[in-house]
C-alpha positions in Angstrom: -92.4 30.9 19.4 -89.2 32.0 17.7 -88.1 33.2 14.3 -84.8 33.0 12.5 -83.4 35.2 11.3 -85.0 38.1 13.3 -83.7 40.4 10.5 -83.2 39.4 6.9 -80.1 39.9 4.9 -80.1 43.2 3.0 -81.9 42.4 -0.2 -83.1 44.2 -3.3 -86.7 45.2 -3.6 -88.7 42.3 -5.1 -86.3 39.7 -3.7 -87.7 36.9 -1.4 -86.5 36.5 2.2 -87.1 33.4 4.3 -88.1 33.3 7.9 -88.0 30.0 9.8 -90.7 30.0 12.5 -90.6 27.5 15.4 -93.7 26.9 17.6 -93.6 24.8 20.8 -96.7 23.2 22.4 -96.3 23.9 26.1 -99.4 21.9 27.2 -98.9 19.3 30.0 -98.2 15.7 28.8 -101.7 14.6 29.6 -103.2 17.0 27.1 -104.2 16.1 23.5 -102.5 17.3 20.4 -103.0 20.9 19.5 -103.1 22.6 16.1 -101.6 26.0 15.7 -102.6 28.2 12.8 -99.9 30.4 11.4 -100.5 33.9 10.0 -98.5 36.9 8.9 -99.0 40.7 8.8 -97.2 42.5 6.0 -97.1 45.9 4.4 -99.8 46.5 1.8 -99.0 44.8 -1.5 -96.4 42.4 -0.1 -96.5 38.6 -0.5 -96.2 36.1 2.3 -96.2 32.4 1.5 -96.0 29.7 4.1 -94.8 26.2 3.4 -97.3 25.1 6.1 -100.1 27.2 7.4 -100.7 25.0 10.5 -98.7 22.8 12.8 -100.2 19.9 14.8 -98.1 19.2 17.8 -98.0 16.9 20.8 -97.4 18.4 24.2 -93.8 19.4 24.7 -92.8 19.2 21.1 -91.8 21.8 18.6 -92.7 22.3 14.9 -91.3 24.5 12.3 -92.6 26.3 9.2 -91.0 28.7 6.7 -92.5 32.0 5.7 -91.2 33.5 2.4 -91.7 37.2 2.2 -91.4 39.2 -1.0 -91.6 43.0 -1.4 -93.0 44.7 -4.5 -90.4 45.8 -7.0 -89.6 49.5 -6.6 -90.2 49.5 -2.8 -88.0 52.1 -1.1 -84.9 51.1 0.8 -85.6 50.6 4.5 -86.5 48.3 7.4 -90.0 46.8 7.3 -91.9 44.9 10.0 -93.0 41.3 9.3 -95.6 40.3 11.8 -95.9 36.6 12.6 -98.5 34.8 14.8 -99.4 31.3 15.9 -102.9 30.7 17.2 -104.3 27.6 18.9 -107.1 26.4 16.6 -109.3 25.1 19.4 -108.6 28.0 21.8 -108.0 31.2 19.7 -107.4 33.2 22.8 -104.0 31.4 23.0 -102.0 33.4 20.5 -98.3 34.1 20.4 -96.9 36.8 18.1 -93.6 38.4 17.2 -92.1 40.7 14.7 -89.2 40.1 12.3 -87.6 42.6 10.0 -87.2 42.6 6.2 -84.4 44.9 5.0 -84.3 46.5 1.5 -81.0 48.0 0.4 -80.1 49.0 -3.1 -76.3 48.8 -3.7 -74.6 52.0 -4.7 -73.1 51.6 -8.1 -69.3 51.3 -8.2 -67.2 54.1 -9.7 -63.8 53.5 -11.4 -61.0 55.9 -12.1 -57.7 55.1 -13.9 -54.5 57.1 -14.1 -50.9 56.7 -15.1 -47.9 58.1 -13.2 -46.9 60.4 -16.1 -48.4 61.6 -19.4 -45.7 60.4 -21.7 -43.0 57.8 -21.9 -40.2 56.5 -24.1 -39.5 53.0 -25.2 -38.1 50.8 -22.4 -39.9 52.6 -19.6 -42.6 51.1 -17.3 -46.0 52.7 -17.2 -47.4 52.7 -13.6 -51.2 52.3 -13.8 -53.4 53.0 -10.8 -57.1 52.0 -10.8 -59.3 53.3 -8.0 -62.7 51.7 -7.2 -65.2 53.4 -4.9 -68.8 52.9 -4.0 -70.8 55.7 -2.5 -67.6 57.6 -2.1 -65.9 54.9 0.0 -63.0 52.7 -1.3 -63.9 49.1 -2.3 -61.4 46.6 -1.1 -60.8 43.2 -2.8 -62.3 44.2 -6.2 -61.0 42.4 -9.2 -59.7 44.9 -11.7 -58.8 44.4 -15.4 -56.9 46.8 -17.6 -56.6 46.6 -21.4 -53.8 48.6 -22.9 -54.4 49.4 -26.6 -51.5 50.4 -28.8 -51.8 52.9 -31.7 -51.8 50.1 -34.1 -54.8 48.5 -32.4 -53.1 45.6 -30.7 -53.7 45.2 -27.0 -52.3 43.7 -23.8 -54.3 42.7 -20.7 -53.4 43.3 -17.1 -55.2 42.4 -13.9 -55.1 43.2 -10.2 -57.0 43.5 -7.0 -57.8 46.6 -5.0 -56.2 46.9 -1.6 -57.8 48.4 1.5 -57.5 51.9 0.0 -59.5 50.8 -3.0 -56.6 51.1 -5.4 -55.1 48.4 -7.6 -51.6 49.1 -9.0 -50.2 47.6 -12.1 -47.2 48.0 -14.3 -47.0 47.9 -18.1 -43.5 47.5 -19.6 -42.9 49.3 -22.9 -40.7 47.5 -25.4 -37.5 49.5 -26.2 -38.8 49.8 -29.8 -42.4 50.4 -28.7 -44.7 51.9 -31.3 -44.9 55.6 -30.9 -48.1 57.5 -30.5 -51.2 57.5 -28.2 -52.0 54.5 -26.0 -55.2 53.9 -24.2 -55.6 52.2 -20.8 -59.2 51.0 -20.3 -60.0 49.7 -16.8 -63.1 47.8 -15.5 -64.2 46.6 -12.1 -67.6 45.8 -10.5 -69.5 46.5 -13.8 -68.0 50.0 -14.0 -65.3 51.3 -16.3 -63.0 54.2 -17.1 -60.1 54.9 -19.4 -57.1 57.2 -19.8 -54.4 57.8 -22.4 -50.7 58.2 -22.4 -48.2 59.1 -25.1 -45.1 57.1 -26.2 -42.5 59.3 -27.9 
């Protein structure tokens, strides 16, 4: 008997994970068909649903069934054992079992920080905007970043970029030579997190 995967992908608590179980009838060719009952052993309160609870096989053939395991919402992050067994219905002493692993991992929320290369500018200058995206203190590479620059009169311009391996996306906002003077806001968002900063045009 085999199972695939032996370890689930990292999922959120309450999410289903599928395990494909293959059972082979190793009887000699002269033997009759055998029926194998499938069962599971899960942590208390968990759900295990088979798409087939028994497999009837000819000698030398293999059958497959899928077990869908779901943990209760709110279960702590960790690695949990999923016990799987196949028992010969006519000879229960012939049982094969194995253990797979269901992994729960709650993603750490992203954090965004935005800054400009200087606090104030004059018309015609370029504002260098840097957006940093981290998760759990580590840089997030390849995150799509959007920045909205809002002028003192309420009009806005949109910029976009992608974080590099250091978790930073760099963008440039060019000020018109006759740019409106006053306080501008640069609001950045990425991975459902946001932050903003301001700069002055004199």
